C-alpha positions as a printed Julia matrix, in Angstrom:
185×3 Matrix{Float64}:
 -15.34  -110.11  -44.81
 -16.83  -106.67  -45.09
 -18.31  -105.36  -42.15
 -16.34  -107.43  -39.8
 -14.08  -105.62  -37.51
 -10.67  -106.92  -36.79
 -10.14  -107.87  -33.24
  -7.0   -107.74  -31.42
  -6.31  -110.34  -28.81
  -6.06  -109.24  -25.1
  -2.43  -108.44  -24.23
  -0.65  -111.28  -22.22
  -0.4   -110.73  -18.49
   3.23  -110.14  -18.48
   2.65  -106.95  -20.56
   0.23  -105.7   -18.11
   2.7   -106.31  -15.2
   5.68  -104.63  -17.12
   3.24  -101.61  -17.94
   2.36  -101.23  -14.25
   6.0   -101.53  -13.24
   7.06   -98.65  -15.59
   4.44   -96.44  -14.09
   4.75   -97.28  -10.42
   8.66   -97.74  -10.06
   9.43   -93.92  -10.19
   6.45   -93.11   -7.73
   7.85   -95.79   -5.21
  11.28   -94.54   -5.81
  10.37   -91.16   -4.88
   8.37   -92.15   -1.73
  11.51   -94.14   -0.67
  13.84   -91.33   -1.24
  11.82   -88.83    0.61
  11.44   -91.11    3.74
  15.32   -91.36    3.92
  15.75   -87.47    4.38
  17.18   -87.33    8.11
  15.7    -84.63   10.45
  17.47   -81.44   10.69
  20.04   -81.28   13.39
  19.23   -79.42   16.66
  21.01   -76.01   16.93
  22.59   -76.35   20.39
  23.56   -73.11   22.15
  25.53   -72.33   25.18
  23.53   -69.96   27.22
  26.1    -68.92   29.64
  27.6    -65.95   27.79
  23.96   -64.68   27.2
  23.07   -65.06   31.0
  26.42   -63.47   31.86
  25.44   -60.21   30.03
  22.13   -59.99   31.31
  23.27   -60.35   34.94
  26.15   -57.94   34.36
  23.4    -55.62   33.32
  21.74   -56.08   36.87
  18.86   -58.23   35.19
  17.49   -60.89   37.56
  17.9    -63.81   35.26
  15.85   -66.91   35.75
  18.0    -69.85   35.04
  17.1    -73.48   34.86
  19.34   -75.54   37.13
  20.12   -79.34   37.36
  17.95   -80.21   34.42
  17.78   -83.99   33.53
  20.21   -85.69   31.32
  19.5    -85.12   27.69
  18.2    -81.6    27.85
  19.65   -78.96   25.47
  19.42   -75.29   25.24
  18.46   -74.25   21.69
  17.62   -70.41   22.24
  19.36   -67.9    24.38
  18.81   -64.41   23.59
  19.49   -61.23   25.6
  18.0    -58.01   24.15
  18.67   -54.67   26.27
  15.87   -52.0    26.34
  15.62   -50.15   23.22
  17.51   -52.65   20.91
  15.94   -54.15   17.93
  14.15   -57.44   19.12
  13.05   -60.48   16.97
  10.73   -58.7    14.57
  13.04   -55.63   14.29
  11.28   -53.36   16.5
  13.02   -51.77   19.69
  12.21   -53.98   22.64
  10.23   -51.85   25.41
  12.27   -53.51   28.29
  15.35   -55.55   28.94
  14.28   -59.09   27.58
  15.99   -62.53   28.12
  14.86   -65.7    26.35
  15.82   -69.11   27.03
  14.62   -72.24   25.23
  15.31   -75.88   26.01
  14.49   -79.2    24.14
  13.75   -82.23   26.09
  15.05   -85.56   25.21
  11.48   -86.22   23.87
  11.85   -83.33   21.58
   9.48   -81.12   23.58
  10.36   -77.46   23.72
  10.09   -75.46   27.1
  10.96   -71.75   27.39
  11.55   -69.06   29.87
  10.81   -65.57   28.85
  11.55   -62.43   30.92
  11.22   -58.72   30.49
  11.44   -55.97   33.19
   8.85   -53.61   31.66
   5.79   -53.78   29.4
   4.8    -57.11   30.68
   1.45   -57.3    29.04
   2.53   -57.41   25.57
   5.24   -60.15   26.38
   2.62   -62.27   28.15
  -0.06   -61.99   25.27
   2.82   -62.94   22.89
   4.51   -65.68   24.72
   1.15   -67.36   25.88
  -0.22   -67.08   22.37
  -2.91   -64.71   23.49
  -3.74   -67.23   26.3
  -6.42   -67.18   28.62
  -5.87   -67.08   32.49
  -6.85   -70.54   34.14
  -6.23   -70.31   37.84
  -2.88   -70.29   39.6
  -0.13   -72.65   40.66
   2.34   -72.26   43.64
   5.97   -73.22   42.51
   8.98   -72.74   44.74
   7.08   -70.37   47.01
   5.97   -68.09   44.09
   2.21   -67.86   42.94
   2.2    -68.2    39.07
  -0.87   -67.22   36.98
  -1.75   -70.16   34.5
  -2.57   -69.42   30.87
  -3.74   -71.84   28.04
  -3.54   -70.84   24.54
  -6.69   -70.37   22.47
  -6.04   -73.76   20.65
  -5.48   -75.42   24.03
  -1.84   -76.53   22.87
   0.39   -74.2    25.0
   0.51   -73.98   28.67
   2.22   -71.1    30.45
   3.11   -69.95   33.9
   3.31   -66.25   34.48
   4.9    -64.52   37.55
   4.94   -60.79   37.81
   7.09   -58.85   40.09
   6.04   -55.22   39.75
   6.68   -54.51   36.15
   8.86   -57.42   35.48
   7.57   -60.65   34.35
   8.8    -64.25   33.9
   6.9    -66.59   31.7
   7.52   -70.42   31.64
   5.84   -72.03   28.59
   5.73   -75.36   26.68
   3.26   -77.51   24.81
   2.83   -79.81   28.06
   0.41   -80.33   30.85
   0.82   -77.92   33.64
   2.26   -80.45   35.82
   5.4    -80.67   33.57
   5.54   -76.89   33.01
   5.51   -76.49   36.87
   8.25   -79.13   37.29
  10.47   -77.06   34.68
   9.67   -73.74   36.52
  10.81   -75.54   39.75
  14.32   -75.82   38.24
  14.52   -72.01   37.96
  17.16   -70.07   40.15
  16.99   -66.24   39.84
  20.41   -64.47   39.61
  21.26   -60.96   39.68
C-alpha cells in the first residue's frame, strides 16, 4: 500500500447545507435588522413666532398661505442684520428662512434678505444659472437652475431685497408654491 494516498469520501450534502447556513445566517440577520430601522421623524416647527419677530422688525415676510393638507414647516429662522448666521458669520442683512415638506417628502423653501442679495441668491440657488422668467401673482421672477440640474429657484428682487423660492421640483411646482406667498409687514 505504499504510494497510495488515502482518499476521503465527499462530505454528505447535509454537511454542505449546514456550513452554508452557518456562514449566511449572520449576514441575512444583519440585512434584515438594518432594513427595519425606521426613518428619522420629521422635525416640525411652528413658524408663527419667527414670522412675528420678523414682521415686528418691519421686515416684509413672504409667508405661504393655505398650503394643501399634509404640508409641514420644518425650518423657520429669523436672523437680524449682524447676528451670526448658519455658518457663524454675521449676516449682511435681515434674513428670513422658511422651509416646508410636502406630503411626498419634497422640500420647498422661501429665503429672504433685505441687503446683499447676490450672495444669498448664489447660495440658495446652488450657484444656479439664470434660465428665463416666470410671472407669478403679478411679479416677474427670474428662474435659476442649479449646476447639477436638480434644484429650481425663482428669484424676485425689490431693490436690495430678494425673495427666493426653491425646491427639487419642476418650475411649475415651484411657481405654484410661490403663488401661495403673502407679503406681510
